[in-house]
N, C-alpha and C positions, 0 to 999 in steps of 0.2 A: 421407518426403520423397523425391521422385524424383531421378534422377541429374542432370537439368538443374538442378533447384532446388538441389541440393548444390553444383554448380559455381558457380551464381550467389551462394550464400551465402559460399562460400570466396573468391570474388572480392571480395565486399563487405568481408570481413574484411581482406583485403590492402589495400584502399583506405583503410579507416579507420585501420589500423595505421600507415599512412604519413602520416596527417593530411590526406589529399586529400579533395576533395568527395565526399560519399556520397549517392547517390540510390536505388540499387537496394534498400536495406534497406526502403524504404517499400513496395515491391511485395511483399516477403516478408511484411511485417507484416500486409498486408491479407488474407493467406491463413492464416497461422499465428499463433496468439496464445494468451494465457493463458486459463484458464477457472476462475480461482481465486476470490478472496475479495471480500466486499462490506463496506464501511464505511458506517455510518449515524451521523450526528452531529446533536445538537440543542443550540442555543445556550441560555444560561441564561434569557433572556427568553421564548423559545418553549417552554421546558420547564415542565410543570405544577408541578414541584417547586421551580422557581427555580434548579436546579443544572444545569450542562452534562452531557450524556450523549454517550458515544461507544461504538459497538458494532462488532463484527468477527465474521465467520463464516469459519472456515478450511475452504475448499471444495476444496482441492487434490486430494484423493483420492489415487490412485496407491499408492505404498508405504505401509506401516504407519507411523504416527507414534508418537513417544514421547509418550504422552498424560498424563504426570504433570503435575499442577498443583502447582508448587513454590513454596514461600515462601523467598525469599532474604532473610536477616536483615540488619539494620543492622550495619555494621562500622566500626571504626577501624583505620587502617593505619599501619605504621611509616613514618618519613620515608624518602623515596627509593624507596618501593615501586613495583612495576610492575604494571599491570593486564594480564593475559593476554588475547589475542584468539584466537578459535577458528574453525575451520571446523566449524560445527555440523551434526550428523547429523540426518536426518529421522526415522530409526527409533530404537529404544531401544538404548543410551542416547544421548540427544542430546549429552551431554558427561559426562565423569567428572572432577570436581575438587571436593574437599572444601572448598577455600577459598571457592568461590562460594556453596555452601550445603551443610549436612549431608546434604540429600536428594540431592545430586550426588556424595556420597562413594562410593568404590569398594565394591562388594559382590561376593561369590562369585568372587573372584579377578580382578576387573576391574582394568585398568591405567589410571592417570590419562591423560587426553587430552593429547597434546603440543600446546602452543600454536603457532599460526602466527606469532606475534610478540607484542610488548608495546608498551604506551603508558604514559606516566607515570600513576601512581595519585594520587588525591586523598586528603586526610587522613581523610575520613569519607564513607561511602556509605550511602544510604537503603535501607530494606527495601522489597521489592516482590514482587508475584505474577508468576510466570514460566511461560511455555510455550515454544514454539519462538521466539516473540517476547515481549519484555517487555510487561506488560499495564497494571499500576497500582501506584504506590508509596504509601508511608505518608502522603504529603501530598496524595493524590488525583490526582496527575498520571497521566493515562490515555492510552493509545495504541491505535489500531486500524490494521491493515495491509492493503494490497492490492497485489499484484504488478502491474506495469504494463509498457507497451510504450514503446520509445524508439528513437532513431536511432543510438545508440551501444551498445557492448557491452564488457564487461570480465570478467576472470577473476582468481581468487585467486592470491597468491604460491605458487610451487611448481608451477604448471601451465603449459602452453604459453600464451604471451602473457599470463601472469599477473603483473601489476604492482601488484596491489591487496591491501590487508591486511584491510579491514573490510567485512562484509556487514550487511544490515539487522538480522540477529539481534542482533549485538553493539551496533549503534547504538542500538536501542531500549532494550536493557538498560543501557547506559552513561547514556543520558538519564535513566532512572528512578533510577539510582544517584546522580546528581549534581545533579538539578534539582528545583525545586518548581513552576516555571511552564512553560507551553508555549513561551513566547518563549525561555527559557533552553534548553529541549530542542532547539528548532530551531537555535539558534546553536551549541550543543555538538555536535550530530550533524553539522551542516554543516561545522564547522571540522575535525573528525576525518576526515570523508570526503574533504575536499580535501587535507589534509596526508598522509594515509596511503593514500588510494585506496579507492574504493568498487567493489564488484562485486555483482551479483545471483547468488544461488545457483542460479538457473534459466536461466543463459545458454547451456546446451548445450555442445557440443564446438566448439573453435575451427574445426574443419573444416566445421561446419554450425551456425553460431551461431543462437541463438534470440532474435531481437530482440523478439519478442512478449512475452518475460518478462525483459527485460534491465534493468529499472529498478524503482523502488519508490515507492509513495505511502503516506503516513501521515496520519492525523488525530489531533491531540494536543489534549487538553482539560485544563484545570487548575481546581482548586477556588478558588483565590484568585490573580488577580482574576476568575476565571471566564471565561477566554478559550478560543476554539477556533481552531487553526491547521491548515491543510493544508500538507503538506511533500512536495515532489516531488524525487527525486534520481536521477541517472544517472551512469554513468562518463564521464569527461571525455576530453580530447584524447589521441590515441594510446593508447587503451585504458587510461588511467591517471587518477589524481586523481578529481575529481568536479565535476559541475555541479548546483546545487540552487536551488530557489526555494520560498518559503513565503508563504502568504496568510492573513490573519486573517479569520475569518468573522464577520459581524455577530451580536450576541447574540440578535437576534430571528429568526434564520434556522435552517433545517435544511439539511444537506449530505449528499451521497451520493458515494462513490467506488467505482467498479465496474471495477477492472482497467484504468484509464486515467488519465492526467494530467487534471486539471480546472482547473488554473490557466491562465487565458487572458490577458486584457489586464492588465498590471501597470503601475502608476504608479511608476516607479523613484525618484521624489522623495518618495514617501509612505512613510516608514519606520515609521509607526505601523501600517500595514496590509500592507506588503510587505517581505520580506527576501530576499536572494539572494547567491549566491557571486560573488566577484570574477572578472571575465572572462566572465560568463555571456553577455553580448551579443556580446563580441568573437569567441568561438568560433563562435557561430551565424552571425555575419556572414562569418567566414572560410570556413565550410563552404557558404555560399550558402543558408542556411535562414532568413535574416532580412536585410532591407534597411533600414538606418538612414535612408537618404535618403528613403525612402517614408513613414516613420511618425514620424521625429524621434528624438531621443536619450532622451526621458523616458518613452516608452511601449514596452512589449515584450510580445509574445504568447508565453508560455512553451510552451504546448502546440502552438501553431502552428509554433514553431521546432524543438522537440525531440521532440514526440510523434508517434505514427503511428496510422493508422487500424486499429482492431481491431473485429471484429464481436462481437455479443452483449453489449455494454455498455449501449447506449442505453436499451433498454426497462426495465432495472432502475432506472435513474435516473428515468425517467418515472414508473414505478409507485410508487416510494418518495415522490417529490414529491407524487403524487396522494393517497397514503394519509395523509401527515403534514401536507400543506398543500393541501387540495383546490382552493381558489380559484386558487392559483398553478399547480397541476398541470394544471388545465383549459386553461391558456394554451399548453401544450406539445403539439407534434405527436408522437404515439407512433410514427409510421411514418418519422420523419426520422432519418437517420443523422447523429448529431451527434458521436460519438467519432471525429472526423476533423479533422486540423489544417487542412484546406483549406476547411472550412465557415465561412462568414462570420458566421453568427448561431447559434452552438451553444447547447445548454442552459447555463444559468449553473452555477457551482460550487455555489451555494446559492440558496435562495428564502426569502422571509419567510413566517412562520407567525403566526397570531393569538397574542396575548400569553398565555403559560402554557396553551397549548392541547394540547401534545404530551405524552402520558403515557408512562410506562415500558411499560405494557401495549400502547400503540400501536406502539412501536418493536419489542417482541417480536412482535406480530402481523405487522409488515412483514417480519421475518426468516422468518416461516412462510409467506409468500405465494407462490402459484403463478398469479397473475393472475386469481384467481377473480372472476367477474362481469364480465370484460372480453372483447373479441373474441379475446384470446390465452389464454384460460382453459385450462390444461393438464389440468384434471380433466374436460374435455369432449372429445368426438370419438372416433373409432375407436381411436386410439392409447392412449386412457385406459382402454379395456376396459370391461367391465360394472360395475366397481366404482369408476370415476372415479379411477384411479391417475395422479397427476401426474408420476411419475418416468419419465424417458426415458434412453436410452443417451447416451453422449457425442456421438455423431454419428448422422445418419440412416442407415437401412440402405443397403448397397452398391447403387449404381445409381440411388438416389433423389436428386434435386437438392434443394438447400437444406439447412436444419438445423432442429433442434428449438428452440423458444423456450428461453431460459436464464432461469429464474425466480430470484428471490432465494433461496428455499429449494431445495436440491438434495440428492439422496439420498446423495451422497458426502461431505457435510460431516462433519468429524471432531469439531469442537466449535464453539461460538459463545459470545459473552459481550457484556454491556452494562455499561459502567462509568458510575457516577453520581459525579461529582466534587463532593463536599461538603466544606466547610471544617472546620476544627478537627479534622482527622484522623478524620472520620466518613464517609469515602467508602465506597461500596458497589460490589461486583463481583458481578454476576449471571452465573453460568457454567453451561453445560450441555454434556454430550457428545452426539454424534450429530446428525442433521439437526434443524434448528429445529422442523420440523413434527411431530416426534416427541416434543417436550418440552411 
């Protein structure tokens, strides 16, 4: 980032820390953004098996990850116990604490990780599969993650401007420890984020905040009753607390999240399908991001108010919709920039698919995709070389305008998985290391 951009970002930080209207962050986000993970979800009526599916590809690249797939056991806790909250490492070890799991116990002289803080513990916690984010618990509750862009930013306790205790890593793990349903997970994560403060681990330095990675999106599926919910969360007013919203996806739909909020028009009186934090509309109105008088008090555009335009998200959504629901996918314009809060007719968060038409293998194939057979096919053209290599660098060569297409499958993926949420504790986790097209 150049000197001028640094000055702009610093100014934006000062503005939001004072709770004054912020607009310059939108400009920053249009240029700088995440290039991370993709979530694909399939409702139970669209799923060929009759069970919901949710997948995630961890595409962050960069520093080495702690790639251990860890089983956290079911535990009972003494009365008045405290649940530690951590600042999780990207590299090995992500955490050192034998109470979380025997696989997180110290080895070779390691010292246990010092918690950033604590929250009250519950009497019993469920077993689950864990990576940098919680994945699936013994009841089939399953979670996929995608870092997103927003108009606010926050940092953890102990750092400059750090007023927040909980990141998305602990939120996902706590949800799996305490919940059997997606609705419970949404409410649990939302309440903890608001009370203790939420921050994204990718917010950058306060002197040059990264609004393009300052929030999180999750998709949560459960085995019983078989629901799927999208959960969007960002830091709240004055770089503290949290703002969040959740939307239930119809059971005959497929959904895609590609590093951007996807919750748009919310019916605030429909609690069967929408949940949200107290003060969600008030803060947006205070900041000038939403006008109650123009749309009324029962309708709210969450992405329009809190999201920001980030490039390279749109085409992935278009492609997955085309692969999993071709009839609906054909209705979408692949060249339209829809991950933009100012767009009046964006892609929907989900689209219907024919009954029991989407197989596990189709979702796996979507994660391996490079736009083959489309005008954006990365296996074609001079850049693909004589062997049809779809992999590109993170950016176009210096001096060349534009950027490479961002496919669903990228060479920097550390791991990916697909959870099938089946009842009676028979859920499945399909997991693989490396890029999906190599599995």
